[in-house]
BALOBA-1460 file (C-alpha; in Angstrom, 3 decimals):
// residues 173
<rec num="1" residu="m" x="140.722" y="75.591" z="-18.525"/>
<rec num="2" residu="a" x="139.196" y="77.767" z="-21.045"/>
<rec num="3" residu="l" x="140.831" y="81.189" z="-21.921"/>
<rec num="4" residu="g" x="138.238" y="84.240" z="-21.971"/>
<rec num="5" residu="k" x="137.431" y="85.737" z="-25.202"/>
<rec num="6" residu="n" x="137.735" y="89.215" z="-24.260"/>
<rec num="7" residu="y" x="139.472" y="91.604" z="-22.012"/>
<rec num="8" residu="d" x="136.778" y="92.698" z="-20.154"/>
<rec num="9" residu="g" x="138.322" y="93.113" z="-16.688"/>
<rec num="10" residu="q" x="141.941" y="94.906" z="-17.501"/>
<rec num="11" residu="d" x="142.006" y="98.812" z="-17.364"/>
<rec num="12" residu="c" x="145.165" y="98.910" z="-19.717"/>
<rec num="13" residu="s" x="145.261" y="100.264" z="-22.825"/>
<rec num="14" residu="l" x="147.130" y="97.177" z="-24.627"/>
<rec num="15" residu="a" x="144.104" y="94.799" z="-23.653"/>
<rec num="16" residu="k" x="142.043" y="97.215" z="-25.343"/>
<rec num="17" residu="a" x="143.952" y="97.745" z="-28.486"/>
<rec num="18" residu="l" x="143.629" y="94.046" z="-28.462"/>
<rec num="19" residu="e" x="139.795" y="93.895" z="-28.748"/>
<rec num="20" residu="v" x="140.358" y="95.529" z="-31.750"/>
<rec num="21" residu="l" x="143.561" y="94.447" z="-33.319"/>
<rec num="22" residu="g" x="144.481" y="91.088" z="-31.730"/>
<rec num="23" residu="e" x="142.876" y="88.915" z="-34.050"/>
<rec num="24" residu="r" x="144.911" y="86.636" z="-36.886"/>
<rec num="25" residu="w" x="143.577" y="88.164" z="-39.762"/>
<rec num="26" residu="t" x="142.968" y="91.725" z="-38.543"/>
<rec num="27" residu="l" x="146.796" y="93.331" z="-39.066"/>
<rec num="28" residu="l" x="146.925" y="91.661" z="-41.997"/>
<rec num="29" residu="v" x="143.525" y="92.777" z="-43.063"/>
<rec num="30" residu="v" x="144.750" y="96.620" z="-42.091"/>
<rec num="31" residu="r" x="148.187" y="96.254" z="-43.552"/>
<rec num="32" residu="d" x="146.788" y="95.790" z="-47.109"/>
<rec num="33" residu="a" x="144.442" y="98.467" z="-46.598"/>
<rec num="34" residu="m" x="147.705" y="100.472" z="-46.064"/>
<rec num="35" residu="y" x="148.252" y="99.101" z="-49.240"/>
<rec num="36" residu="g" x="145.671" y="100.531" z="-50.930"/>
<rec num="37" residu="v" x="143.310" y="97.482" z="-51.269"/>
<rec num="38" residu="r" x="139.512" y="98.626" z="-50.718"/>
<rec num="39" residu="r" x="137.217" y="95.141" z="-52.526"/>
<rec num="40" residu="f" x="135.842" y="92.745" z="-50.470"/>
<rec num="41" residu="g" x="137.519" y="90.463" z="-53.331"/>
<rec num="42" residu="d" x="140.831" y="92.057" z="-53.483"/>
<rec num="43" residu="f" x="141.580" y="91.686" z="-49.776"/>
<rec num="44" residu="q" x="139.910" y="87.946" z="-50.089"/>
<rec num="45" residu="a" x="141.549" y="86.574" z="-53.197"/>
<rec num="46" residu="h" x="145.291" y="88.406" z="-51.259"/>
<rec num="47" residu="l" x="144.694" y="87.055" z="-47.994"/>
<rec num="48" residu="d" x="143.311" y="83.731" z="-48.997"/>
<rec num="49" residu="i" x="140.793" y="84.303" z="-46.277"/>
<rec num="50" residu="p" x="137.706" y="82.649" z="-45.665"/>
<rec num="51" residu="r" x="134.680" y="85.159" z="-46.715"/>
<rec num="52" residu="a" x="133.209" y="84.732" z="-43.346"/>
<rec num="53" residu="v" x="136.220" y="85.515" z="-41.641"/>
<rec num="54" residu="l" x="136.891" y="88.462" z="-43.840"/>
<rec num="55" residu="s" x="133.528" y="90.027" z="-43.320"/>
<rec num="56" residu="q" x="133.514" y="89.421" z="-39.734"/>
<rec num="57" residu="r" x="136.730" y="91.622" z="-39.769"/>
<rec num="58" residu="l" x="135.649" y="93.943" z="-42.266"/>
<rec num="59" residu="a" x="132.400" y="94.602" z="-39.771"/>
<rec num="60" residu="a" x="134.736" y="94.882" z="-36.709"/>
<rec num="61" residu="l" x="137.113" y="97.350" z="-37.898"/>
<rec num="62" residu="v" x="134.621" y="99.619" z="-39.369"/>
<rec num="63" residu="t" x="132.416" y="99.229" z="-35.843"/>
<rec num="64" residu="a" x="135.650" y="100.283" z="-34.050"/>
<rec num="65" residu="g" x="136.782" y="102.799" z="-36.369"/>
<rec num="66" residu="v" x="139.549" y="101.419" z="-38.173"/>
<rec num="67" residu="l" x="137.626" y="101.781" z="-41.297"/>
<rec num="68" residu="e" x="135.187" y="103.522" z="-43.116"/>
<rec num="69" residu="r" x="132.949" y="101.409" z="-45.537"/>
<rec num="70" residu="r" x="131.941" y="103.598" z="-48.709"/>
<rec num="71" residu="r" x="130.046" y="102.936" z="-51.333"/>
<rec num="72" residu="y" x="131.764" y="102.740" z="-54.787"/>
<rec num="73" residu="q" x="128.317" y="101.353" z="-57.008"/>
<rec num="74" residu="d" x="125.060" y="101.366" z="-56.699"/>
<rec num="75" residu="a" x="123.790" y="98.719" z="-59.111"/>
<rec num="76" residu="p" x="124.196" y="96.082" z="-57.895"/>
<rec num="77" residu="p" x="125.586" y="97.894" z="-54.325"/>
<rec num="78" residu="r" x="129.122" y="97.209" z="-53.790"/>
<rec num="79" residu="d" x="131.117" y="99.124" z="-50.864"/>
<rec num="80" residu="e" x="135.110" y="99.245" z="-50.526"/>
<rec num="81" residu="y" x="136.884" y="99.564" z="-46.897"/>
<rec num="82" residu="v" x="139.416" y="102.924" z="-46.540"/>
<rec num="83" residu="l" x="141.381" y="103.460" z="-43.613"/>
<rec num="84" residu="t" x="140.585" y="106.287" z="-41.550"/>
<rec num="85" residu="p" x="142.907" y="108.755" z="-39.569"/>
<rec num="86" residu="m" x="142.599" y="106.121" z="-36.795"/>
<rec num="87" residu="g" x="143.791" y="103.097" z="-39.124"/>
<rec num="88" residu="r" x="146.223" y="105.197" z="-40.635"/>
<rec num="89" residu="e" x="147.578" y="106.000" z="-37.288"/>
<rec num="90" residu="l" x="148.412" y="101.899" z="-37.086"/>
<rec num="91" residu="w" x="150.943" y="102.274" z="-39.468"/>
<rec num="92" residu="l" x="154.108" y="102.747" z="-36.831"/>
<rec num="93" residu="p" x="153.352" y="99.508" z="-35.114"/>
<rec num="94" residu="v" x="152.544" y="97.930" z="-38.430"/>
<rec num="95" residu="l" x="155.640" y="99.146" z="-40.008"/>
<rec num="96" residu="a" x="157.476" y="97.594" z="-36.721"/>
<rec num="97" residu="l" x="155.962" y="94.585" z="-36.790"/>
<rec num="98" residu="a" x="156.830" y="93.944" z="-40.433"/>
<rec num="99" residu="q" x="160.580" y="95.028" z="-40.553"/>
<rec num="100" residu="w" x="160.755" y="93.223" z="-37.300"/>
<rec num="101" residu="g" x="159.737" y="89.977" z="-39.026"/>
<rec num="102" residu="e" x="161.957" y="90.678" z="-42.618"/>
<rec num="103" residu="r" x="164.727" y="91.087" z="-39.913"/>
<rec num="104" residu="n" x="164.248" y="88.004" z="-38.119"/>
<rec num="105" residu="l" x="162.062" y="85.608" z="-39.491"/>
<rec num="106" residu="a" x="162.411" y="85.980" z="-43.551"/>
<rec num="107" residu="a" x="164.584" y="83.443" z="-45.168"/>
<rec num="108" residu="h" x="165.756" y="85.178" z="-48.165"/>
<rec num="109" residu="g" x="165.860" y="88.898" z="-47.400"/>
<rec num="110" residu="p" x="163.013" y="91.565" z="-47.101"/>
<rec num="111" residu="r" x="160.241" y="91.162" z="-49.311"/>
<rec num="112" residu="r" x="158.363" y="94.758" z="-49.004"/>
<rec num="113" residu="l" x="161.134" y="97.954" z="-48.408"/>
<rec num="114" residu="y" x="159.771" y="101.141" z="-47.483"/>
<rec num="115" residu="h" x="160.906" y="104.654" z="-48.699"/>
<rec num="116" residu="h" x="160.003" y="108.040" z="-48.630"/>
<rec num="117" residu="v" x="158.494" y="109.139" z="-51.991"/>
<rec num="118" residu="a" x="159.641" y="112.775" z="-52.009"/>
<rec num="119" residu="c" x="163.438" y="111.476" z="-52.234"/>
<rec num="120" residu="g" x="163.351" y="107.675" z="-52.523"/>
<rec num="121" residu="t" x="165.335" y="107.283" z="-49.315"/>
<rec num="122" residu="p" x="164.802" y="103.963" z="-46.890"/>
<rec num="123" residu="l" x="162.795" y="104.561" z="-43.991"/>
<rec num="124" residu="d" x="163.722" y="103.376" z="-40.847"/>
<rec num="125" residu="r" x="162.131" y="101.399" z="-37.808"/>
<rec num="126" residu="q" x="160.127" y="104.779" z="-36.990"/>
<rec num="127" residu="s" x="159.328" y="105.608" z="-40.731"/>
<rec num="128" residu="a" x="162.221" y="108.493" z="-40.814"/>
<rec num="129" residu="c" x="163.393" y="109.319" z="-43.399"/>
<rec num="130" residu="a" x="167.299" y="110.309" z="-43.008"/>
<rec num="131" residu="t" x="167.995" y="112.341" z="-45.838"/>
<rec num="132" residu="c" x="164.985" y="114.520" z="-44.977"/>
<rec num="133" residu="g" x="165.553" y="114.224" z="-41.057"/>
<rec num="134" residu="r" x="161.868" y="113.962" z="-40.453"/>
<rec num="135" residu="s" x="159.230" y="110.787" z="-40.014"/>
<rec num="136" residu="v" x="156.955" y="110.548" z="-42.722"/>
<rec num="137" residu="p" x="153.572" y="109.702" z="-42.472"/>
<rec num="138" residu="l" x="151.757" y="106.593" z="-44.635"/>
<rec num="139" residu="e" x="150.296" y="109.198" z="-47.348"/>
<rec num="140" residu="e" x="154.079" y="109.882" z="-48.298"/>
<rec num="141" residu="v" x="155.409" y="106.269" z="-48.475"/>
<rec num="142" residu="e" x="155.990" y="103.811" z="-51.597"/>
<rec num="143" residu="v" x="156.557" y="100.449" z="-50.861"/>
<rec num="144" residu="r" x="158.895" y="98.515" z="-52.930"/>
<rec num="145" residu="p" x="159.658" y="94.772" z="-53.686"/>
<rec num="146" residu="g" x="162.883" y="93.874" z="-51.784"/>
<rec num="147" residu="p" x="165.135" y="90.438" z="-52.402"/>
<rec num="148" residu="g" x="163.103" y="88.212" z="-51.003"/>
<rec num="149" residu="l" x="159.946" y="88.481" z="-53.256"/>
<rec num="150" residu="r" x="161.497" y="87.232" z="-55.990"/>
<rec num="151" residu="h" x="160.088" y="83.893" z="-54.571"/>
<rec num="152" residu="d" x="156.683" y="85.245" z="-54.742"/>
<rec num="153" residu="t" x="154.767" y="83.108" z="-57.294"/>
<rec num="154" residu="r" x="150.572" y="84.072" z="-56.431"/>
<rec num="155" residu="e" x="148.955" y="85.629" z="-59.090"/>
<rec num="156" residu="d" x="146.489" y="87.563" z="-57.681"/>
<rec num="157" residu="l" x="146.178" y="91.495" z="-58.246"/>
<rec num="158" residu="v" x="147.748" y="92.654" z="-55.393"/>
<rec num="159" residu="s" x="150.601" y="90.774" z="-55.183"/>
<rec num="160" residu="l" x="151.081" y="91.871" z="-59.322"/>
<rec num="161" residu="a" x="150.593" y="95.106" z="-58.000"/>
<rec num="162" residu="l" x="153.218" y="95.051" z="-55.177"/>
<rec num="163" residu="r" x="155.833" y="93.299" z="-57.485"/>
<rec num="164" residu="t" x="156.282" y="96.798" z="-58.333"/>
<rec num="165" residu="p" x="156.933" y="100.114" z="-56.514"/>
<rec num="166" residu="h" x="153.644" y="101.234" z="-55.533"/>
<rec num="167" residu="r" x="152.361" y="104.189" z="-53.199"/>
<rec num="168" residu="m" x="150.883" y="103.647" z="-49.969"/>
<rec num="169" residu="l" x="147.076" y="104.027" z="-49.682"/>
<rec num="170" residu="d" x="146.688" y="104.460" z="-53.289"/>
<rec num="171" residu="p" x="144.040" y="102.295" z="-54.526"/>
<rec num="172" residu="i" x="144.828" y="98.716" z="-55.899"/>
<rec num="173" residu="s" x="141.966" y="97.445" z="-57.825"/>
């Protein structure tokens, strides 16, 4: 029996969220947008995703309101993809999944560490800063290389940029 392609018959918020985010590549695109990736070629190079799949995922995220498409060049026409406020709300679930993977699946320790820009304190699972005593929004987070990153041999622009501390949402291009 074939599985259905959507959750139309379910009145469930999680099912509705999975309609937008549940495909294999989608959260990785969102994660990269949080890192500051904005351009198609940079997403493609960092994710090793087929062009057609990336085009579909970006279009779906724009349609859902998670990303906004912005023109950055007119001749030839070129667009970039920027997280909307709705997309930025995904910070806590993305952080939780990343930290869960680091704790349970990372053979050489965490690849990425997340810190509060203002004081340098590592963030907990809820993006809270123990020093400041408050939840830290995505705009105030810096991603740093962790011990597990030392095994990374990738040479794409995004991988190279993330080998040094980088403020989330700052453009990588």
